Rosetta silent file (secondary structure, phi, psi, omega in degrees, C-alpha in Angstrom):
SEQUENCE: METYTFLRELADSWVLLAMVIFYIGAILWALRPGARRMYDEISEIPLRNDDSPKTSCSGTCEDCRAAAQISFLQPEDA
SCORE:     score description
SCORE:     0.000 S_00000001
   1 L     0.000  134.498  178.869  100.658   61.526   73.868 S_00000001
   2 L   -74.550  157.802 -179.425   99.080   64.762   72.791 S_00000001
   3 H   -64.174  -42.915 -179.206  100.325   68.060   74.128 S_00000001
   4 H   -62.216  -42.942 -178.619   96.974   68.944   75.689 S_00000001
   5 H   -64.473  -42.391  178.278   96.730   65.639   77.518 S_00000001
   6 H   -62.973  -46.931 -179.614  100.258   65.973   78.866 S_00000001
   7 H   -65.626  -35.254  178.879   99.693   69.531   80.071 S_00000001
   8 H   -65.683  -44.653  178.482   96.363   68.551   81.620 S_00000001
   9 H   -66.086  -38.138  177.871   97.929   65.698   83.586 S_00000001
  10 H   -63.813  -44.220 -179.729  100.810   67.920   84.667 S_00000001
  11 H   -67.264  -35.219 -178.808   98.435   70.623   85.888 S_00000001
  12 H   -72.113  -20.971 -174.984   96.270   68.097   87.722 S_00000001
  13 H  -117.087  -74.621 -170.243   99.160   66.654   89.674 S_00000001
  14 H   -73.251  -38.729  179.787  102.501   68.441   90.001 S_00000001
  15 H   -69.090  -37.730  176.283  101.396   72.030   89.427 S_00000001
  16 H   -63.497  -42.931  177.672   98.581   71.599   91.934 S_00000001
  17 H   -62.525  -42.546  179.094  101.040   70.196   94.449 S_00000001
  18 H   -63.814  -40.000  179.347  103.445   73.095   93.824 S_00000001
  19 H   -66.480  -38.923  178.301  100.659   75.655   94.335 S_00000001
  20 H   -65.652  -43.152  178.422   99.583   74.035   97.617 S_00000001
  21 H   -63.409  -41.306  177.533  103.176   74.007   98.883 S_00000001
  22 H   -62.916  -42.934 -179.920  103.600   77.669   97.886 S_00000001
  23 H   -61.911  -45.915  178.908  100.328   78.623   99.648 S_00000001
  24 H   -64.823  -39.122  177.227  101.343   76.855  102.864 S_00000001
  25 H   -63.698  -40.037  178.504  104.791   78.461  102.656 S_00000001
  26 H   -64.807  -38.997  177.693  103.265   81.929  102.255 S_00000001
  27 H   -65.164  -45.981  179.056  101.071   81.392  105.318 S_00000001
  28 H   -63.890  -35.325  178.408  104.019   80.182  107.387 S_00000001
  29 H   -65.634  -41.308 -178.725  106.104   83.163  106.200 S_00000001
  30 H   -71.091  -29.804 -176.402  103.394   85.628  107.287 S_00000001
  31 L   -98.686   12.217 -179.373  102.926   83.961  110.682 S_00000001
  32 L   -66.059  149.236 -174.806  106.613   83.591  111.553 S_00000001
  33 H   -61.215  -34.001 -176.900  107.525   84.841  115.050 S_00000001
  34 H   -73.873   -9.719 -176.337  109.945   87.536  113.855 S_00000001
  35 H   -90.455   -7.479 -174.308  107.304   89.334  111.777 S_00000001
  36 H   -60.297  -44.630 -178.946  105.055   90.398  114.652 S_00000001
  37 H   -62.701  -41.274 -179.865  106.815   93.726  115.291 S_00000001
  38 H   -63.857  -44.818 -179.095  106.727   94.616  111.587 S_00000001
  39 H   -69.643  -32.574  174.624  103.009   93.828  111.272 S_00000001
  40 H   -64.163  -41.747  179.125  102.208   95.754  114.466 S_00000001
  41 H   -66.409  -41.257  179.470  104.002   98.790  113.053 S_00000001
  42 H   -65.712  -35.452 -178.289  102.224   98.484  109.708 S_00000001
  43 H   -69.619  -18.701 -179.522   98.842   98.205  111.417 S_00000001
  44 L   -93.033    0.137 -178.383   99.376  101.576  113.124 S_00000001
  45 H   -58.086  -45.324 -179.477  100.036  103.519  109.902 S_00000001
  46 H   -65.764  -19.383 -176.345   96.439  104.833  109.561 S_00000001
  47 H   -94.394   -5.050 -179.339   96.513  106.093  113.155 S_00000001
  48 L   -70.285  151.041  177.747   99.723  108.106  112.883 S_00000001
  49 L  -105.058   82.996 -179.323   99.563  111.888  113.036 S_00000001
  50 L  -106.445   64.509 -178.649  101.764  112.840  110.090 S_00000001
  51 L   -72.032  -40.239 -177.727  100.414  116.319  109.355 S_00000001
  52 L  -109.541  140.161  178.693  103.718  117.885  108.459 S_00000001
  53 L   -71.058  146.154  178.236  106.326  116.286  106.253 S_00000001
  54 L   -81.630  126.663  178.737  109.638  115.502  107.857 S_00000001
  55 L  -125.352  161.349  177.717  112.446  117.575  106.400 S_00000001
  56 L   -93.765    5.069 -179.067  116.105  117.839  107.140 S_00000001
  57 L   -78.771  143.682  179.981  115.907  121.630  107.007 S_00000001
  58 L   -92.128    6.605  178.530  116.472  123.540  110.228 S_00000001
  59 L    90.183    7.807 -177.760  114.028  126.279  109.219 S_00000001
  60 L  -107.466    1.268 -179.415  116.635  128.782  108.102 S_00000001
  61 L   -76.909  168.469 -176.248  116.521  128.239  104.330 S_00000001
  62 H   -63.710  -38.086 -179.940  114.972  130.773  101.980 S_00000001
  63 H   -65.573  -39.063 -179.648  111.873  128.655  101.354 S_00000001
  64 H   -68.782  -39.396  178.417  111.150  128.322  105.080 S_00000001
  65 H   -66.406  -38.308  178.360  111.510  132.048  105.683 S_00000001
  66 H   -67.166  -39.119  179.581  109.165  132.814  102.781 S_00000001
  67 H   -68.553  -32.451  179.778  106.613  130.313  104.087 S_00000001
  68 H   -70.177  -28.215 -179.480  106.800  131.829  107.573 S_00000001
  69 H   -76.134  -27.837  179.333  105.939  135.270  106.189 S_00000001
  70 L   -93.722  120.624 -179.754  102.794  133.960  104.491 S_00000001
  71 L  -120.150  109.869  179.887  100.147  133.006  106.990 S_00000001
  72 L   -88.105  -16.764 -174.476   97.066  131.344  105.620 S_00000001
  73 L   -91.700  -17.560 -178.064   95.652  130.383  108.974 S_00000001
  74 L   -88.272  133.398  177.639   95.488  133.829  110.579 S_00000001
  75 L   -70.073  146.155 -179.522   92.399  135.970  109.835 S_00000001
  76 L   -76.790  149.277  176.805   93.134  139.264  108.146 S_00000001
  77 L   -72.120  127.403 -179.443   92.593  142.514  110.029 S_00000001
  78 L  -104.654    0.000    0.000   89.402  144.137  108.836 S_00000001
């Protein structure tokens, strides 16, 4: 048997079967009951209001004090 013929028969039967089983398994994994909360949380990511980054700083470090002194949002006195 030639190599091409063997690989062709293998792909037509067992590899196709393996791909179908993997596809069905992936669908069942995505639709499992325990995943609903995770997918609900992921679906709300675009709607979150994350304007400021979360930091562990309490606002007393040198960088925070320097940033508080610079105000880009306030109009200058003319």
